[in-house]
mmJSON file of the N, C-alpha and C atoms, coordinates in Angstrom:
{"data_MODEL":{"atom_site":{
"group_PDB":["ATOM","ATOM","ATOM","ATOM","ATOM","ATOM","ATOM","ATOM","ATOM","ATOM","ATOM","ATOM","ATOM","ATOM","ATOM","ATOM","ATOM","ATOM","ATOM","ATOM","ATOM","ATOM","ATOM","ATOM","ATOM","ATOM","ATOM","ATOM","ATOM","ATOM","ATOM","ATOM","ATOM","ATOM","ATOM","ATOM","ATOM","ATOM","ATOM","ATOM","ATOM","ATOM","ATOM","ATOM","ATOM","ATOM","ATOM","ATOM","ATOM","ATOM","ATOM","ATOM","ATOM","ATOM","ATOM","ATOM","ATOM","ATOM","ATOM","ATOM","ATOM","ATOM","ATOM","ATOM","ATOM","ATOM","ATOM","ATOM","ATOM","ATOM","ATOM","ATOM","ATOM","ATOM","ATOM","ATOM","ATOM","ATOM","ATOM","ATOM","ATOM","ATOM","ATOM","ATOM","ATOM","ATOM","ATOM","ATOM","ATOM","ATOM","ATOM","ATOM","ATOM","ATOM","ATOM","ATOM","ATOM","ATOM","ATOM","ATOM","ATOM","ATOM","ATOM","ATOM","ATOM","ATOM","ATOM","ATOM","ATOM","ATOM","ATOM","ATOM","ATOM","ATOM","ATOM","ATOM","ATOM","ATOM","ATOM","ATOM","ATOM","ATOM","ATOM","ATOM","ATOM","ATOM","ATOM","ATOM","ATOM","ATOM","ATOM","ATOM","ATOM","ATOM","ATOM","ATOM","ATOM","ATOM","ATOM","ATOM","ATOM","ATOM","ATOM","ATOM","ATOM","ATOM","ATOM","ATOM","ATOM","ATOM","ATOM","ATOM","ATOM","ATOM","ATOM","ATOM","ATOM","ATOM","ATOM","ATOM","ATOM","ATOM","ATOM","ATOM","ATOM","ATOM","ATOM","ATOM","ATOM","ATOM","ATOM","ATOM","ATOM","ATOM","ATOM","ATOM","ATOM","ATOM","ATOM","ATOM","ATOM","ATOM","ATOM","ATOM","ATOM","ATOM","ATOM","ATOM","ATOM","ATOM","ATOM","ATOM","ATOM","ATOM","ATOM","ATOM","ATOM","ATOM","ATOM","ATOM","ATOM","ATOM","ATOM","ATOM"],
"id":[1,2,3,4,5,6,7,8,9,10,11,12,13,14,15,16,17,18,19,20,21,22,23,24,25,26,27,28,29,30,31,32,33,34,35,36,37,38,39,40,41,42,43,44,45,46,47,48,49,50,51,52,53,54,55,56,57,58,59,60,61,62,63,64,65,66,67,68,69,70,71,72,73,74,75,76,77,78,79,80,81,82,83,84,85,86,87,88,89,90,91,92,93,94,95,96,97,98,99,100,101,102,103,104,105,106,107,108,109,110,111,112,113,114,115,116,117,118,119,120,121,122,123,124,125,126,127,128,129,130,131,132,133,134,135,136,137,138,139,140,141,142,143,144,145,146,147,148,149,150,151,152,153,154,155,156,157,158,159,160,161,162,163,164,165,166,167,168,169,170,171,172,173,174,175,176,177,178,179,180,181,182,183,184,185,186,187,188,189,190,191,192,193,194,195,196,197,198,199,200,201,202,203,204],
"type_symbol":["N","C","C","N","C","C","N","C","C","N","C","C","N","C","C","N","C","C","N","C","C","N","C","C","N","C","C","N","C","C","N","C","C","N","C","C","N","C","C","N","C","C","N","C","C","N","C","C","N","C","C","N","C","C","N","C","C","N","C","C","N","C","C","N","C","C","N","C","C","N","C","C","N","C","C","N","C","C","N","C","C","N","C","C","N","C","C","N","C","C","N","C","C","N","C","C","N","C","C","N","C","C","N","C","C","N","C","C","N","C","C","N","C","C","N","C","C","N","C","C","N","C","C","N","C","C","N","C","C","N","C","C","N","C","C","N","C","C","N","C","C","N","C","C","N","C","C","N","C","C","N","C","C","N","C","C","N","C","C","N","C","C","N","C","C","N","C","C","N","C","C","N","C","C","N","C","C","N","C","C","N","C","C","N","C","C","N","C","C","N","C","C","N","C","C","N","C","C","N","C","C","N","C","C"],
"label_atom_id":["N","CA","C","N","CA","C","N","CA","C","N","CA","C","N","CA","C","N","CA","C","N","CA","C","N","CA","C","N","CA","C","N","CA","C","N","CA","C","N","CA","C","N","CA","C","N","CA","C","N","CA","C","N","CA","C","N","CA","C","N","CA","C","N","CA","C","N","CA","C","N","CA","C","N","CA","C","N","CA","C","N","CA","C","N","CA","C","N","CA","C","N","CA","C","N","CA","C","N","CA","C","N","CA","C","N","CA","C","N","CA","C","N","CA","C","N","CA","C","N","CA","C","N","CA","C","N","CA","C","N","CA","C","N","CA","C","N","CA","C","N","CA","C","N","CA","C","N","CA","C","N","CA","C","N","CA","C","N","CA","C","N","CA","C","N","CA","C","N","CA","C","N","CA","C","N","CA","C","N","CA","C","N","CA","C","N","CA","C","N","CA","C","N","CA","C","N","CA","C","N","CA","C","N","CA","C","N","CA","C","N","CA","C","N","CA","C","N","CA","C","N","CA","C","N","CA","C","N","CA","C","N","CA","C","N","CA","C"],
"label_alt_id":[null,null,null,null,null,null,null,null,null,null,null,null,null,null,null,null,null,null,null,null,null,null,null,null,null,null,null,null,null,null,null,null,null,null,null,null,null,null,null,null,null,null,null,null,null,null,null,null,null,null,null,null,null,null,null,null,null,null,null,null,null,null,null,null,null,null,null,null,null,null,null,null,null,null,null,null,null,null,null,null,null,null,null,null,null,null,null,null,null,null,null,null,null,null,null,null,null,null,null,null,null,null,null,null,null,null,null,null,null,null,null,null,null,null,null,null,null,null,null,null,null,null,null,null,null,null,null,null,null,null,null,null,null,null,null,null,null,null,null,null,null,null,null,null,null,null,null,null,null,null,null,null,null,null,null,null,null,null,null,null,null,null,null,null,null,null,null,null,null,null,null,null,null,null,null,null,null,null,null,null,null,null,null,null,null,null,null,null,null,null,null,null,null,null,null,null,null,null,null,null,null,null,null,null],
"label_comp_id":["MET","MET","MET","ARG","ARG","ARG","GLU","GLU","GLU","VAL","VAL","VAL","LEU","LEU","LEU","THR","THR","THR","THR","THR","THR","ASN","ASN","ASN","ASN","ASN","ASN","PRO","PRO","PRO","VAL","VAL","VAL","ASP","ASP","ASP","LEU","LEU","LEU","SER","SER","SER","TYR","TYR","TYR","ALA","ALA","ALA","GLU","GLU","GLU","ALA","ALA","ALA","VAL","VAL","VAL","LEU","LEU","LEU","THR","THR","THR","ASN","ASN","ASN","ALA","ALA","ALA","GLY","GLY","GLY","VAL","VAL","VAL","LYS","LYS","LYS","SER","SER","SER","VAL","VAL","VAL","VAL","VAL","VAL","PHE","PHE","PHE","ASP","ASP","ASP","THR","THR","THR","HIS","HIS","HIS","MET","MET","MET","SER","SER","SER","VAL","VAL","VAL","LEU","LEU","LEU","ASP","ASP","ASP","GLY","GLY","GLY","SER","SER","SER","MET","MET","MET","VAL","VAL","VAL","ILE","ILE","ILE","LEU","LEU","LEU","PRO","PRO","PRO","ARG","ARG","ARG","ARG","ARG","ARG","LEU","LEU","LEU","MET","MET","MET","VAL","VAL","VAL","ALA","ALA","ALA","ASP","ASP","ASP","ALA","ALA","ALA","ASP","ASP","ASP","GLU","GLU","GLU","ALA","ALA","ALA","ARG","ARG","ARG","ALA","ALA","ALA","ARG","ARG","ARG","ALA","ALA","ALA","LEU","LEU","LEU","LEU","LEU","LEU","LYS","LYS","LYS","ASP","ASP","ASP","ALA","ALA","ALA","LEU","LEU","LEU","ASN","ASN","ASN","PRO","PRO","PRO"],
"label_asym_id":["A","A","A","A","A","A","A","A","A","A","A","A","A","A","A","A","A","A","A","A","A","A","A","A","A","A","A","A","A","A","A","A","A","A","A","A","A","A","A","A","A","A","A","A","A","A","A","A","A","A","A","A","A","A","A","A","A","A","A","A","A","A","A","A","A","A","A","A","A","A","A","A","A","A","A","A","A","A","A","A","A","A","A","A","A","A","A","A","A","A","A","A","A","A","A","A","A","A","A","A","A","A","A","A","A","A","A","A","A","A","A","A","A","A","A","A","A","A","A","A","A","A","A","A","A","A","A","A","A","A","A","A","A","A","A","A","A","A","A","A","A","A","A","A","A","A","A","A","A","A","A","A","A","A","A","A","A","A","A","A","A","A","A","A","A","A","A","A","A","A","A","A","A","A","A","A","A","A","A","A","A","A","A","A","A","A","A","A","A","A","A","A","A","A","A","A","A","A","A","A","A","A","A","A"],
"label_entity_id":["1","1","1","1","1","1","1","1","1","1","1","1","1","1","1","1","1","1","1","1","1","1","1","1","1","1","1","1","1","1","1","1","1","1","1","1","1","1","1","1","1","1","1","1","1","1","1","1","1","1","1","1","1","1","1","1","1","1","1","1","1","1","1","1","1","1","1","1","1","1","1","1","1","1","1","1","1","1","1","1","1","1","1","1","1","1","1","1","1","1","1","1","1","1","1","1","1","1","1","1","1","1","1","1","1","1","1","1","1","1","1","1","1","1","1","1","1","1","1","1","1","1","1","1","1","1","1","1","1","1","1","1","1","1","1","1","1","1","1","1","1","1","1","1","1","1","1","1","1","1","1","1","1","1","1","1","1","1","1","1","1","1","1","1","1","1","1","1","1","1","1","1","1","1","1","1","1","1","1","1","1","1","1","1","1","1","1","1","1","1","1","1","1","1","1","1","1","1","1","1","1","1","1","1"],
"label_seq_id":[1,1,1,2,2,2,3,3,3,4,4,4,5,5,5,6,6,6,7,7,7,8,8,8,9,9,9,10,10,10,11,11,11,12,12,12,13,13,13,14,14,14,15,15,15,16,16,16,17,17,17,18,18,18,19,19,19,20,20,20,21,21,21,22,22,22,23,23,23,24,24,24,25,25,25,26,26,26,27,27,27,28,28,28,29,29,29,30,30,30,31,31,31,32,32,32,33,33,33,34,34,34,35,35,35,36,36,36,37,37,37,38,38,38,39,39,39,40,40,40,41,41,41,42,42,42,43,43,43,44,44,44,45,45,45,46,46,46,47,47,47,48,48,48,49,49,49,50,50,50,51,51,51,52,52,52,53,53,53,54,54,54,55,55,55,56,56,56,57,57,57,58,58,58,59,59,59,60,60,60,61,61,61,62,62,62,63,63,63,64,64,64,65,65,65,66,66,66,67,67,67,68,68,68],
"pdbx_PDB_ins_code":[null,null,null,null,null,null,null,null,null,null,null,null,null,null,null,null,null,null,null,null,null,null,null,null,null,null,null,null,null,null,null,null,null,null,null,null,null,null,null,null,null,null,null,null,null,null,null,null,null,null,null,null,null,null,null,null,null,null,null,null,null,null,null,null,null,null,null,null,null,null,null,null,null,null,null,null,null,null,null,null,null,null,null,null,null,null,null,null,null,null,null,null,null,null,null,null,null,null,null,null,null,null,null,null,null,null,null,null,null,null,null,null,null,null,null,null,null,null,null,null,null,null,null,null,null,null,null,null,null,null,null,null,null,null,null,null,null,null,null,null,null,null,null,null,null,null,null,null,null,null,null,null,null,null,null,null,null,null,null,null,null,null,null,null,null,null,null,null,null,null,null,null,null,null,null,null,null,null,null,null,null,null,null,null,null,null,null,null,null,null,null,null,null,null,null,null,null,null,null,null,null,null,null,null],
"Cartn_x":[4.202,4.035,3.22,3.493,2.823,2.133,0.968,0.213,0.754,1.097,1.599,0.679,-0.289,-1.238,-2.51,-3.633,-4.932,-5.634,-6.063,-6.681,-7.621,-8.585,-9.46,-8.982,-7.984,-7.505,-6.381,-6.638,-5.609,-4.39,-4.568,-3.44,-2.501,-3.057,-2.234,-1.507,-2.206,-1.613,-0.444,-0.645,0.416,1.612,1.337,2.415,3.189,2.469,3.118,3.994,3.508,4.311,5.589,5.474,6.64,7.645,7.158,8.048,8.838,8.143,8.818,9.792,9.384,10.256,11.524,11.37,12.53,13.479,12.958,13.791,14.334,13.999,14.495,13.694,12.456,11.592,10.573,10.576,9.636,8.266,7.238,5.871,4.951,3.811,2.805,1.448,0.578,-0.772,-1.702,-2.418,-3.423,-4.804,-5.72,-7.13,-7.368,-6.451,-6.614,-7.858,-8.118,-9.237,-10.545,-10.52,-11.747,-12.721,-12.222,-13.109,-14.076,-13.702,-14.602,-15.828,-15.606,-16.715,-17.647,-17.121,-17.981,-18.482,-18.363,-18.873,-18.01,-16.73,-15.781,-16.199,-16.853,-17.285,-16.289,-15.164,-14.085,-14.561,-15.414,-15.888,-14.844,-14.234,-13.254,-11.856,-11.192,-9.855,-8.804,-7.753,-6.597,-5.55,-4.739,-3.711,-2.334,-1.432,-0.041,0.755,1.401,2.089,3.593,4.368,5.829,6.288,7.527,8.103,8.173,8.075,8.119,9.328,10.472,11.706,11.714,10.88,10.842,9.741,8.955,7.782,8.123,9.049,9.364,9.875,10.747,11.288,10.197,9.344,8.258,7.291,6.945,6.034,6.641,7.923,8.594,8.601,8.91,8.917,7.547,6.511,5.168,4.633,5.037,4.611,5.124,6.382,6.964,6.359,6.073,5.597,4.116,3.299,1.851,1.288,2.097,1.636,2.562,2.334,3.246,3.222],
"Cartn_y":[8.159,7.328,8.098,7.773,8.435,7.412,7.761,6.912,7.096,5.99,6.079,5.378,4.613,3.941,3.634,3.885,3.501,2.717,1.496,0.664,-0.371,-0.77,-1.887,-3.163,-3.044,-4.169,-4.899,-6.119,-6.839,-7.206,-7.37,-7.702,-6.502,-5.314,-4.102,-3.864,-4.086,-3.872,-4.825,-6.087,-7.077,-6.764,-6.373,-6.023,-4.807,-3.792,-2.59,-2.916,-3.77,-4.197,-4.882,-5.753,-6.475,-5.527,-4.55,-3.567,-2.823,-2.363,-1.613,-2.502,-3.704,-4.628,-4.919,-5.18,-5.467,-4.28,-3.069,-1.866,-1.5,-2.302,-2.04,-1.021,-0.761,0.195,-0.595,-0.381,-1.079,-0.421,-1.256,-0.737,-1.514,-0.905,-1.51,-1.252,-2.275,-2.11,-1.782,-0.671,-0.271,-0.662,-0.875,-1.148,-2.539,-3.459,-4.827,-5.488,-5.277,-5.954,-5.186,-4.056,-3.282,-3.99,-4.849,-5.558,-6.465,-6.894,-7.695,-6.873,-5.591,-4.721,-4.426,-4.405,-4.12,-5.408,-6.528,-7.793,-8.389,-8.035,-8.522,-8.178,-7.033,-6.596,-5.642,-5.417,-4.574,-3.132,-2.666,-1.283,-0.322,-0.718,0.138,-0.167,0.823,0.581,0.356,-0.301,-0.491,0.538,0.909,1.927,1.327,1.643,1.211,2.394,2.183,3.25,2.976,4.07,3.987,5.056,4.945,5.952,7.293,8.37,9.719,9.9,9.416,9.601,8.824,7.792,6.961,7.353,8.358,8.685,9.01,9.902,10.321,9.139,8.355,7.196,6.171,5.911,4.945,5.405,6.678,7.206,7.054,7.314,7.187,5.723,4.831,3.401,2.925,3.346,2.893,3.541,4.762,5.425,4.641,4.253,3.474,2.082,1.471,0.084,-0.048,0.887,0.754,1.494,2.339,3.1,2.829,1.71,1.335,2.309],
"Cartn_z":[10.037,8.869,7.835,6.564,5.449,4.555,4.086,3.165,1.752,1.098,-0.272,-1.269,-0.771,-1.66,-0.884,-1.517,-0.981,-2.072,-1.744,-2.779,-2.18,-3.002,-2.667,-3.343,-4.197,-4.985,-4.245,-3.777,-3.018,-3.859,-5.164,-6.033,-6.148,-6.382,-6.441,-5.122,-4.028,-2.711,-2.478,-2.8,-2.623,-3.521,-4.756,-5.685,-5.177,-4.706,-4.192,-2.987,-2.1,-0.951,-1.409,-2.409,-2.922,-3.559,-4.313,-4.945,-3.876,-2.848,-1.786,-1.013,-0.698,0.037,-0.755,-2.046,-2.891,-3.0,-2.805,-2.852,-1.471,-0.465,0.883,1.661,1.225,1.919,2.739,4.037,4.911,4.807,4.746,4.653,5.584,5.89,6.753,6.11,6.127,5.6,6.758,6.616,7.602,7.087,7.987,7.696,7.13,7.351,6.856,7.425,8.68,9.33,9.224,8.572,8.402,7.459,6.565,5.652,6.406,7.602,8.424,8.792,9.05,9.428,8.267,7.049,5.895,5.239,5.917,5.403,4.31,4.293,3.291,1.866,1.698,0.371,-0.27,0.37,-0.147,-0.364,0.514,0.427,0.993,2.097,2.748,2.217,1.663,1.098,2.184,1.789,2.663,2.294,3.281,3.065,3.269,2.338,2.446,2.986,4.112,4.821,4.862,4.818,4.947,5.933,6.369,7.263,6.533,7.285,6.707,5.788,6.225,5.465,4.144,4.039,2.832,1.854,2.196,1.383,-0.072,-0.306,-1.678,-2.505,-1.928,-2.649,-2.926,-1.94,-2.108,-3.191,-3.195,-4.227,-5.619,-5.753,-7.048,-7.505,-6.592,-6.92,-7.36,-6.631,-6.947,-8.226,-8.466,-9.708,-10.912,-10.869,-11.954,-12.048,-10.917,-10.893,-11.24,-10.773,-10.951,-12.14,-12.771,-13.936,-15.114,-15.8,-16.895,-18.06],
"occupancy":[1.0,1.0,1.0,1.0,1.0,1.0,1.0,1.0,1.0,1.0,1.0,1.0,1.0,1.0,1.0,1.0,1.0,1.0,1.0,1.0,1.0,1.0,1.0,1.0,1.0,1.0,1.0,1.0,1.0,1.0,1.0,1.0,1.0,1.0,1.0,1.0,1.0,1.0,1.0,1.0,1.0,1.0,1.0,1.0,1.0,1.0,1.0,1.0,1.0,1.0,1.0,1.0,1.0,1.0,1.0,1.0,1.0,1.0,1.0,1.0,1.0,1.0,1.0,1.0,1.0,1.0,1.0,1.0,1.0,1.0,1.0,1.0,1.0,1.0,1.0,1.0,1.0,1.0,1.0,1.0,1.0,1.0,1.0,1.0,1.0,1.0,1.0,1.0,1.0,1.0,1.0,1.0,1.0,1.0,1.0,1.0,1.0,1.0,1.0,1.0,1.0,1.0,1.0,1.0,1.0,1.0,1.0,1.0,1.0,1.0,1.0,1.0,1.0,1.0,1.0,1.0,1.0,1.0,1.0,1.0,1.0,1.0,1.0,1.0,1.0,1.0,1.0,1.0,1.0,1.0,1.0,1.0,1.0,1.0,1.0,1.0,1.0,1.0,1.0,1.0,1.0,1.0,1.0,1.0,1.0,1.0,1.0,1.0,1.0,1.0,1.0,1.0,1.0,1.0,1.0,1.0,1.0,1.0,1.0,1.0,1.0,1.0,1.0,1.0,1.0,1.0,1.0,1.0,1.0,1.0,1.0,1.0,1.0,1.0,1.0,1.0,1.0,1.0,1.0,1.0,1.0,1.0,1.0,1.0,1.0,1.0,1.0,1.0,1.0,1.0,1.0,1.0,1.0,1.0,1.0,1.0,1.0,1.0,1.0,1.0,1.0,1.0,1.0,1.0],
"B_iso_or_equiv":[0.0,0.0,0.0,0.0,0.0,0.0,0.0,0.0,0.0,0.0,0.0,0.0,0.0,0.0,0.0,0.0,0.0,0.0,0.0,0.0,0.0,0.0,0.0,0.0,0.0,0.0,0.0,0.0,0.0,0.0,0.0,0.0,0.0,0.0,0.0,0.0,0.0,0.0,0.0,0.0,0.0,0.0,0.0,0.0,0.0,0.0,0.0,0.0,0.0,0.0,0.0,0.0,0.0,0.0,0.0,0.0,0.0,0.0,0.0,0.0,0.0,0.0,0.0,0.0,0.0,0.0,0.0,0.0,0.0,0.0,0.0,0.0,0.0,0.0,0.0,0.0,0.0,0.0,0.0,0.0,0.0,0.0,0.0,0.0,0.0,0.0,0.0,0.0,0.0,0.0,0.0,0.0,0.0,0.0,0.0,0.0,0.0,0.0,0.0,0.0,0.0,0.0,0.0,0.0,0.0,0.0,0.0,0.0,0.0,0.0,0.0,0.0,0.0,0.0,0.0,0.0,0.0,0.0,0.0,0.0,0.0,0.0,0.0,0.0,0.0,0.0,0.0,0.0,0.0,0.0,0.0,0.0,0.0,0.0,0.0,0.0,0.0,0.0,0.0,0.0,0.0,0.0,0.0,0.0,0.0,0.0,0.0,0.0,0.0,0.0,0.0,0.0,0.0,0.0,0.0,0.0,0.0,0.0,0.0,0.0,0.0,0.0,0.0,0.0,0.0,0.0,0.0,0.0,0.0,0.0,0.0,0.0,0.0,0.0,0.0,0.0,0.0,0.0,0.0,0.0,0.0,0.0,0.0,0.0,0.0,0.0,0.0,0.0,0.0,0.0,0.0,0.0,0.0,0.0,0.0,0.0,0.0,0.0,0.0,0.0,0.0,0.0,0.0,0.0],
"pdbx_formal_charge":[null,null,null,null,null,null,null,null,null,null,null,null,null,null,null,null,null,null,null,null,null,null,null,null,null,null,null,null,null,null,null,null,null,null,null,null,null,null,null,null,null,null,null,null,null,null,null,null,null,null,null,null,null,null,null,null,null,null,null,null,null,null,null,null,null,null,null,null,null,null,null,null,null,null,null,null,null,null,null,null,null,null,null,null,null,null,null,null,null,null,null,null,null,null,null,null,null,null,null,null,null,null,null,null,null,null,null,null,null,null,null,null,null,null,null,null,null,null,null,null,null,null,null,null,null,null,null,null,null,null,null,null,null,null,null,null,null,null,null,null,null,null,null,null,null,null,null,null,null,null,null,null,null,null,null,null,null,null,null,null,null,null,null,null,null,null,null,null,null,null,null,null,null,null,null,null,null,null,null,null,null,null,null,null,null,null,null,null,null,null,null,null,null,null,null,null,null,null,null,null,null,null,null,null],
"auth_seq_id":[1,1,1,2,2,2,3,3,3,4,4,4,5,5,5,6,6,6,7,7,7,8,8,8,9,9,9,10,10,10,11,11,11,12,12,12,13,13,13,14,14,14,15,15,15,16,16,16,17,17,17,18,18,18,19,19,19,20,20,20,21,21,21,22,22,22,23,23,23,24,24,24,25,25,25,26,26,26,27,27,27,28,28,28,29,29,29,30,30,30,31,31,31,32,32,32,33,33,33,34,34,34,35,35,35,36,36,36,37,37,37,38,38,38,39,39,39,40,40,40,41,41,41,42,42,42,43,43,43,44,44,44,45,45,45,46,46,46,47,47,47,48,48,48,49,49,49,50,50,50,51,51,51,52,52,52,53,53,53,54,54,54,55,55,55,56,56,56,57,57,57,58,58,58,59,59,59,60,60,60,61,61,61,62,62,62,63,63,63,64,64,64,65,65,65,66,66,66,67,67,67,68,68,68],
"auth_comp_id":["MET","MET","MET","ARG","ARG","ARG","GLU","GLU","GLU","VAL","VAL","VAL","LEU","LEU","LEU","THR","THR","THR","THR","THR","THR","ASN","ASN","ASN","ASN","ASN","ASN","PRO","PRO","PRO","VAL","VAL","VAL","ASP","ASP","ASP","LEU","LEU","LEU","SER","SER","SER","TYR","TYR","TYR","ALA","ALA","ALA","GLU","GLU","GLU","ALA","ALA","ALA","VAL","VAL","VAL","LEU","LEU","LEU","THR","THR","THR","ASN","ASN","ASN","ALA","ALA","ALA","GLY","GLY","GLY","VAL","VAL","VAL","LYS","LYS","LYS","SER","SER","SER","VAL","VAL","VAL","VAL","VAL","VAL","PHE","PHE","PHE","ASP","ASP","ASP","THR","THR","THR","HIS","HIS","HIS","MET","MET","MET","SER","SER","SER","VAL","VAL","VAL","LEU","LEU","LEU","ASP","ASP","ASP","GLY","GLY","GLY","SER","SER","SER","MET","MET","MET","VAL","VAL","VAL","ILE","ILE","ILE","LEU","LEU","LEU","PRO","PRO","PRO","ARG","ARG","ARG","ARG","ARG","ARG","LEU","LEU","LEU","MET","MET","MET","VAL","VAL","VAL","ALA","ALA","ALA","ASP","ASP","ASP","ALA","ALA","ALA","ASP","ASP","ASP","GLU","GLU","GLU","ALA","ALA","ALA","ARG","ARG","ARG","ALA","ALA","ALA","ARG","ARG","ARG","ALA","ALA","ALA","LEU","LEU","LEU","LEU","LEU","LEU","LYS","LYS","LYS","ASP","ASP","ASP","ALA","ALA","ALA","LEU","LEU","LEU","ASN","ASN","ASN","PRO","PRO","PRO"],
"auth_asym_id":["A","A","A","A","A","A","A","A","A","A","A","A","A","A","A","A","A","A","A","A","A","A","A","A","A","A","A","A","A","A","A","A","A","A","A","A","A","A","A","A","A","A","A","A","A","A","A","A","A","A","A","A","A","A","A","A","A","A","A","A","A","A","A","A","A","A","A","A","A","A","A","A","A","A","A","A","A","A","A","A","A","A","A","A","A","A","A","A","A","A","A","A","A","A","A","A","A","A","A","A","A","A","A","A","A","A","A","A","A","A","A","A","A","A","A","A","A","A","A","A","A","A","A","A","A","A","A","A","A","A","A","A","A","A","A","A","A","A","A","A","A","A","A","A","A","A","A","A","A","A","A","A","A","A","A","A","A","A","A","A","A","A","A","A","A","A","A","A","A","A","A","A","A","A","A","A","A","A","A","A","A","A","A","A","A","A","A","A","A","A","A","A","A","A","A","A","A","A","A","A","A","A","A","A"],
"auth_atom_id":["N","CA","C","N","CA","C","N","CA","C","N","CA","C","N","CA","C","N","CA","C","N","CA","C","N","CA","C","N","CA","C","N","CA","C","N","CA","C","N","CA","C","N","CA","C","N","CA","C","N","CA","C","N","CA","C","N","CA","C","N","CA","C","N","CA","C","N","CA","C","N","CA","C","N","CA","C","N","CA","C","N","CA","C","N","CA","C","N","CA","C","N","CA","C","N","CA","C","N","CA","C","N","CA","C","N","CA","C","N","CA","C","N","CA","C","N","CA","C","N","CA","C","N","CA","C","N","CA","C","N","CA","C","N","CA","C","N","CA","C","N","CA","C","N","CA","C","N","CA","C","N","CA","C","N","CA","C","N","CA","C","N","CA","C","N","CA","C","N","CA","C","N","CA","C","N","CA","C","N","CA","C","N","CA","C","N","CA","C","N","CA","C","N","CA","C","N","CA","C","N","CA","C","N","CA","C","N","CA","C","N","CA","C","N","CA","C","N","CA","C","N","CA","C","N","CA","C","N","CA","C","N","CA","C","N","CA","C"],
"pdbx_PDB_model_num":[1,1,1,1,1,1,1,1,1,1,1,1,1,1,1,1,1,1,1,1,1,1,1,1,1,1,1,1,1,1,1,1,1,1,1,1,1,1,1,1,1,1,1,1,1,1,1,1,1,1,1,1,1,1,1,1,1,1,1,1,1,1,1,1,1,1,1,1,1,1,1,1,1,1,1,1,1,1,1,1,1,1,1,1,1,1,1,1,1,1,1,1,1,1,1,1,1,1,1,1,1,1,1,1,1,1,1,1,1,1,1,1,1,1,1,1,1,1,1,1,1,1,1,1,1,1,1,1,1,1,1,1,1,1,1,1,1,1,1,1,1,1,1,1,1,1,1,1,1,1,1,1,1,1,1,1,1,1,1,1,1,1,1,1,1,1,1,1,1,1,1,1,1,1,1,1,1,1,1,1,1,1,1,1,1,1,1,1,1,1,1,1,1,1,1,1,1,1,1,1,1,1,1,1]
}}}
């Protein structure tokens, strides 16, 4: 799996997941439960991961979606 986004912003993360899902790219969020360890202060970022084969396409989709 490859990391295509690292963020502390839950809105950006949710939007990125939706963009990838709508394009048919499966993704998984890593470190979701790490916020419990940091007291839910959003210190530790979450990572959006995709399959190795989908990395280039996912990066292109997110570049267009997150950088207007």
